N, C-alpha and C positions, 0 to 999 in steps of 0.2 A: 755511298757505295753500297751494293747489295752484298749480304754476308755469304750468299752462295757463289757469287762471283768471285770474292776474295779467296774463299776456301777452294775454289776451282783452280784459281791462279797458284795457290801454294802447292796444290798437287802437282801442277806442271812443273814447278820449280823443284819439287821433291824429286820428280823423275829425272830432271837434268843433274840433280846431285847424285843419283845412283849412277848416272852415265859418266860422272867425273869430268874432268877439264877437257879442254881441246887439244892440248898437247902434252906428250909424255914428259916426265921430269924425274929426277933421282929422288927417291923416297927419302924423307927426312923424319926421323923418329920423334914422337911427341916428346917435348921437353918442358921443364917447369922453370919460371923465373918470378922473382919477387919485385914488386914495386909499391909505391904508397906515398903518404904525405903525413906530416904532423905539424900542427898549427897550435900556437899558444898565444893567448891574447890577455892583456890586462887593460881594464877599463876604468876610467875616472869619470864620473858623470853623475847627473840628477835626473830622476824620473818623478813627476808629479802627476798623480791620478787624482781626478776631481772627486772629493768626498770620501776616499777610502784610505789612501796610503800616499807616502811621500818618501821615496827611495833615494838614496844618495850614496856617497863613499865610493869604494872600490870594489870591482868584481874581477875575477879571472876565470878564463874559460879555455878549453882545449877541443880540439877536433882531429881525430887521427883515424887512419885506415891502412891496412895492409892487404895487398892484391896478390893472389896467387894466379900467375898468368900461364896459360898452356898454349903451345904452338908446335905444329907438325904439318908435314905434307906428304901425300901419297904419290906413288909413282905415276899416277895419271894426271898430276898437277893439282888435285883437290887439296886445299889447305884446310886443316882442322885446328880449331883452337878454342879458347874461351877464358873465362875469368871467375874467380871466387873472391869475393870481397869480404874481408874480416873487419869489423867496426872495432876500433881499438880504444875508443873513448866512452864506452858505455860500462855500467857497473858489472855487467856479466857479458861473456863472449856472445856475439851476435853475427850471423852471416847476413850480410846485406844483399846486394845484387849478385847473382850468378848465373851464367849463361854459356852455351855452346855455340861456337861459330863455325860455319861451313862457307868457303869462299873460292870461287874460281872465275872463269871468263864470263859467266852468266851473271855474276854479282855476288852478294853476301846474304846469308841467312843467319840470324841470331835467335835461338830458341832458349827460353828459360825465364827467370824472374829479372826483368830489366825493364827500364822506361822504353817508351815508344821511340821509334826512329825519328819521328817528327820533333819529339821533346829533345832528344839528344842534339839534333841539328840546330834547335833554337839557341843553344849556347854559343854557337858561332857568330849570331848576329846581335846578341844582347849588348847593352852598353859595356864598354870596356872599363875595367876596374883593376888597379895595381895593387890594392890593400884588402880590406875586409868588404866583401860583396854585400850589397844591400837587398838582393834577391836570394837570401839565404838565412840560416839560422842565426846569424850574428846579431840581429836586432833583439833577439830574446835575452842576450847577455845584459841589457840595461833597460828593457821594456817588459812590463807584465801584460801580455796580450790576453784578450778575452777567450777563454777556451770554448765558448759556445759557438764560435764560428768554425769549430772543427779544424781539421788540417788545413794550413793556411799558405804553405810555401809553393803549392801547385795551383793556388787559386788566385783570382785577380785582386784580392784584398792586399796581399804581400808580394806578389810576384807576376810578371808577365810571361814567365816560363810556365804556362799552365799545362796540365796533363790530366787525362780521365782518371788515372789512378797513379799508383807510386810504382811498386816493383811486382805487380801481379805477373803470373805465368802468362806468356804470349809468344807469338811468332811474328818476326820482324824481318822484311825483305828489303834490301837496298839494291837498286840497279847499279850497272857500271855508269861511271860518269861519261857523259857525251856532250861535247861542246860546252863544257862547264856546268851541265845540268846533271842532277842525281834525284831520283825519286825513291822515297821511303814509304813502304806500307806496313802497317801493324795491325794485328788482331789479337785481343785478349778476351776469352770467353767469359770471364768473370771479373768484375770490379769489386774489391775487397770492401767489407762492411765497416772498415775502421775509419772512413772519411779520407784518410791519406793513401789508401792503397796497401798492398801487401808489403811485408817486411822481409821478402825474400824467400819465404817458405814454399811448400808445395801448393798445388792449386785446390787443396781441400776447402770446401766452403758449405755444401749441403749437409743435411743431417747425418747421411750415410754414405755419400758419395762426394766425389770432387767436382760434380757437376754444379753450376750456379743455381741457387734458388730464385727463380725468376719472379716469385711472390714479393720477396723481401730485398733483393739484391739488384743493382744495375748490372747489366750484362752485355755481352757482344760489343766491346769497345772497339771502335775502328779508327785509326789515325792515317792521315795521308799528308806527306810533307814533300815540298818540291824545293830544292836548294840549288842556287847557282853560286859558283865560285870561280872567278877569273881575274884577268888583268884588262882594264880599259884605259887606254892613253896613259900607261904607267901608273895608274891608281888600282890598288887591290879592291876588288868589289866581292862581297858575300851577301847574297839575298836569300829570303826564305818566305814561302807562304804555305800555311798548313790549315787543314780542317780535321776536326775530331768530333766523334759522336759515341753515345752508349744508349742502349735501350733502357727504358725505366721500368721498375718492378711494377707489377700489377696493383699493389697496395699504395702507390704514390698518391695518396689523397690524405686530407686531414681537415681538421676545424680550424678556421680563422678566428683569431682571439676576439674580434668584434662581431662575430656572427657569420654563419654561412660556411662553406666548404671550399677547398681549393684542390686543383689537380696539376700534376706536373707531366710535361711532355718528355721525350727523350732528351737527355744531355746533348747539347751541341755548341760548338763555338769554333772560332777562327784566330789565328794569330799570324802576324807578318812582321818582318824586320829587315834591316839592311846595316852592314858595316863596311866603311870605306878605310883604306889605310894607305898612307904615303910616307915613305921612309919612317921616322919615328912617331908619326902622328897616326891616331886611330879615333874615328867618330862612328858611333852607332846607336842604335836603338830598336826597340820593339813594342808593338801594341797587341793586346789580346782582348778579344770580347767573347763572354760567355753569354750566349742568347738564351739558352735554357739550362739553367743550374741544377746541380743535384739537390734532392730533398734530404736534409739531414736534421737530426735533433740536436738539442743543446749539448750533448755529449759527443757529438761529431760523428755518430754512426749514421750510415746511409738507410735509415728506416724512417717511416712516415706514419702519421696518424694522430698527432696531438697538436694543441695551440702553440707549443714551443718550437715547431718545426721552422727551419729556415732554408734558404736557397743560397747556392754559390753563384748565382747569376751576378754579373758585374763586368767591369772593364778595367784595363790598366795599361800604362805605358811606363817604359823605363828607358831613359836616354843618357848619354855621357860622352866624354872625350878623354883621351889619355895621350901622353907624350913621354917618350923614353929616349935618353941619350947616355951611352955608356951603361954604368951600373945603376943609374937614377931612373925613376919613373913617377909621374904624378898623374892623377885623374880626378875627374869631377863627374859625379852620377846623381840622377834625380829619378825617383820612382813616385808615381801617383797611382793609387788603386781605390776601387770602390766595389762593395760587395752588398748584396741585399741582406737586410736583418730579418727580423721576424715578419712571417707572411701576414698579410692584411694590415700592417702597420707602417704608416708612412715613415720614410727615412732609410738611409743606407748607412753602413759603417765605411768610413773613408780613412786613407792613411797617405800622408805625404812625408817622404823621406828625402834628404839630399846628404851627400858625403863628399868630403874632399880628402883624398888619400895620397900617399907617397910611399915609395919603397926603395930600398937600396940593396943591390946583390953584393953579398960578402964573397960568395964563391959559387961553384956549381951546385945548384939545387939548394942554396941557403939565402934567404932574403930577411932583412929587417923591414917591417911594415908599420905604418901609423896612420890613423884616420880621425877626423873630426866629423861626427854625424849629428844631425838634428832630426827628429821625427815628431809628427802630431798625429794622434788618432782622435776621430770623432765618431761617436756612437748616436747618431741623430734620433733614433727612436727611443733612447735611453731604457731600453729593455735588456740588451745583452750585457752592457757594462757602461760605466762612465767613460768619458774621454780621458786622454792624458797626453803629455808633452814630455820629451826627453831630449837632453843634450848630453853628448858623451865624447870623450877623447880616448882612443885606444892605441896602444902599441903592442907589438909582438913580433914573433919570428916564425917564418913559414919554411919548412922543410920538405923537399920532394926528391924521391929517388925512384 
């Protein structure tokens, strides 16, 4: 999609925002509410990394977040809201995603530091999981992953939920749902140089301005997602198809380790998925293909120019099924991912993970969870790091409010 066309569409939507909704309504003042979650896990496992380390014994981990939710409505029907997310499990306070929402009959706009609309939609079709998700940071509790691959949870190596960045500043528009279909359009002028995207900060990136440095940074990220949600013959169906791209920096070239040079095209990829639900049964999965990956160095930064450069090009799929009856739930999930290693050297890094999970609801917002997980990583070029295998059993408690 052409950037000028997308910006033009954004301007038309902004004009509609100024005009307000289609019907008058009683104004509701902006109010604030709290929500969030707290997860605590304890893992018993064994991690064996070829030639370097042999981990075992017990590990504990936590993940927590407090959300400040804003909501109000003008007398013309325009709804105004947003959220500020405070990460509660870091050593220091850190604001994660934060955005403002404008919503009316013409659809919804999110502006701020938040993932793309297509990425947010993708969780509705990913493999169902009742315990510790495998497309998440949980794997790091019992595996020592190679940092040379950079940010990995929105890359095909460890997840089919791929995204151009993380929480970089942007504009995201969702159409009203029509006959079960909804379209999401996202534009972010700058892709953060940290390999995983922004951490919720402002859009500052250049030496003296907030404009992207088009010499060293990927920029003009565009995401398009089309989602369907409905009921077909008594079976709930949710489906998604998405396309995403970002313009490459002008210095995206480097030296190949065995001689010669390489150049990168614009980042581009697609993903698609479907989830079916019938009574207590859910079956779903998603595939992702990065046709042209980011150029990043061994530290994960999106800078290019030496023999250690790598690409995030690759493919992934995640599939699974779950069943719930009363307070009980069980699930089985499988992930298979592959990502390019060092440029000019044959071989990719691959990861295969499967997990069997169970949960029991003690009361509103309180669940006991458990999972047995096994993973195998293989670095075929033997440059990034050696391969490893891990088996782990985890138990925990998940709170949501």
